[in-house]
N, C-alpha and C positions, 0 to 999 in steps of 0.2 A: 072779379079777380083781383089779387094783391097788386098793387102799383098800377092799376088801370082805372080810369074814369075818376070818381071822386072818393074811391077807396084810400085808407090811410097809405102813406109811404112806410114800407119797412125799412129798418136800420140796414139791411143788406139786400141786395137784389134777388127778387124771386127768380127761381130756376124751374126749368120743365119738371123736375120732381115735385118741387113745391106746388105747381099748379096741378099735377096728378093727384097729390094728397088733397088739396083743397076741393078738386071735384069730388072726391071720394067722401069727404067730410059732408059736402052738399047733399050727395045723394043719400048718406047715412041720416041727415037731418029730416029729409022729406021722406024716409022709409022707403026707398026704391032699392030692391035687391039686385036687379039685373036691368041693363039698359042697352039700347042700341046708340051707339056714339057715331056721328058725322062730324068732321071738323075740315075746315079750310085754312091753309097757310098755318099760322102758329096753333091754332087750335086742332089742327090735324096732327100735329107733333105732340101736343098734350094729350090727344084722344090715344095715339099709338103708345105713349108712354103708360097711360092708363090701363091699358090692355095686359102690358107686361106686368106693372105692379099689382094689378087686381083683376086677374084672369076670370075669376068666377063672377064678376060684376058685370060682365057684358054677355050679351047674345050673340050668337054666331051666324 
């Protein structure tokens, strides 16, 4: 994820919306059409944002 670990620091702080978009890009890259998401703490918030942003990208 941007701004975490050894990833480069972006010129502006990453938002939950950015992390949702980044997750989508990752899933597209690996050719996953739909996934089941589970997250704890901030990852749970990202998962919830992803469901709102990409409702067809998750299983129910």
